C-alpha positions, 0 to 999 in steps of 0.5 A: 353730624348725625349718623346716616342709617343704611339698610345693609342687607335684606332677606326674605321668606315665603311659605312653601305653597303656591296658591294663586292658580288654586285660588282662581279655581276655588273662586271659579267653583264658587261663582260657577253659573253666575255672570260674575264668573266671567268678570272674575276670570277676565280681571284675574288674567290682568292681575300681573300675578303669576304666583302667591304663597301660603302655608295652606296646601291646595288640593283637588277633592275627588269631585274636582273642587279645589280646597286646602288640605286641612279644610281650613276654608270650607264654603259655609264654614270659614274659620273664626277670627280666634282660629285664624289668630291661632294659626298666625301664632303657629306659622309666623314665628318659623317664617320670621326666623327663616327670613332673619337667618337668611341675613347671615348676620351676627345676631348677638350684636342686634340692639333693637328689634322693630317688627311690623304686621297687620295680619295677626295678634298674639301675646306674648308678642311675636317680637318676644317669641323671636327674641327667644328663638333667635337668641337675641339679647333679652334686653334688646329694645323692641317696637311693634308697628301694628295694624298700619297696613301696606305702608308699615315697611316705611314706618319701620325703616323710619324708626330704624333711621331715627334710632341709628341717627341718635345711637350710631352704634345701634344695629336694628333688626327690622322684620315685616311679616304678613300672613294675608291668606289667613283672612280670605272671606266666604263671599260671592262679592266679586269686588272682595274676591278680586281684592283677595286675589291680590294677597299672599304671605311673606316675610322680610328681615333687614339689618339697619346700621350706620355701616356704609353698606347697601343703601343710605336712607334719607328724607322720609315724608308722609302725606294723606290724599284728601277725602279718601278715608274710606277707600282702603279699610281693614276691619276686624270681624268675627271671621277674620280681618275684612279688607275693603279696597275700592276700585277708585284707589288707582285713580286717586293715586294717579291724580295725587302723583300728577298733582305732586309732579305739577307742584314740584315742591321741596316738601313733596313726594319728588323733593322738588326734583323731576322724576329723571333725577331718580335712578331707581323707583321702589314702589309698593307692589299693591297691584297692577293698577296701583303701579300703573297709576304711579307710572302714569301720574309721574310720567315714568317710562314703562320700565321704571317700575320693573323691580316692583312689577317683578315682585308683584308677578312672583309673590303678589301683594304681601302688605307691609312685606312687599316693599321690602321684597322690592328693596331686596331686589334693588340691593342685589341687582340695581346699579348705584344711584339715587332712589325713591321709595313709596307705599300706599295704605289706609287713609288713603296715605302715602309713605315715602323716603329717598335712598342712595344705593351704594 
């Protein structure tokens, strides 16, 4: 029988500066005197987010205007994409190294490196930079999962799962790193500003091996939600990467979950089981409305998504790193049992797997 891959441990890291309230203040100053200001304040209060982190340090100017200390974001003069990518190359390596060091693992034994990111590009790649910084074997097999968005954590774990199944002695280092705050846009469009309100920076590192420790990985499954291609887009523009997150996403996800519950097929999101068959739910904390949609669509009790809601509250949406933050809390605090993980992203697609928390 093929070996079973296990997520043995997960370590996470975030930049030092909490920018959530500062961003609300920043946007409030932009919208001052406009009728959209009240809408933004009301929706911000319902976000379910208390903190989000960034490498940018917020400061209040003498005139009361909230900004970042470096002046990276100045109304009317937001930075070019190239400047944002320079910042990614400056910040990402140290943040990723911090997360990996937190694993307290013997890095000399790592055989494979899988790295996911959709918020920055650099060459030599971040994977290559980390091989040197971490002292990994120069012959480590590297794979980059690029520009997939919020569900890339599942794709990365699936790669690690297949590697371990085919090479039982493999020790796979999985890194998901996103610097979402690099891509704030200079806009007064409230829908875009509310999308930006969700996102923060973060990095997670995981060790995946055949050792029976942590959580065993099973049953990876992907599916696309029909006629939803344009609901989540992530376009590269002249001033960073521009997110479009339609307000119709939650209702589409809720319907898709309800349809899966009704269909109850062996190849469906619930693997032919009822929600009660799962002791643990690990859902990408994409936003309060996303979590509400999953909860309602699957008919879950109000506390079943507490792991995800806690991550959303404490860190916001960190794109591909978010689900790994949820899994870290589950590894650290959940009782043993059967789990179901899922994440949503461009497509509109859903990536899922089941797991057994040991």
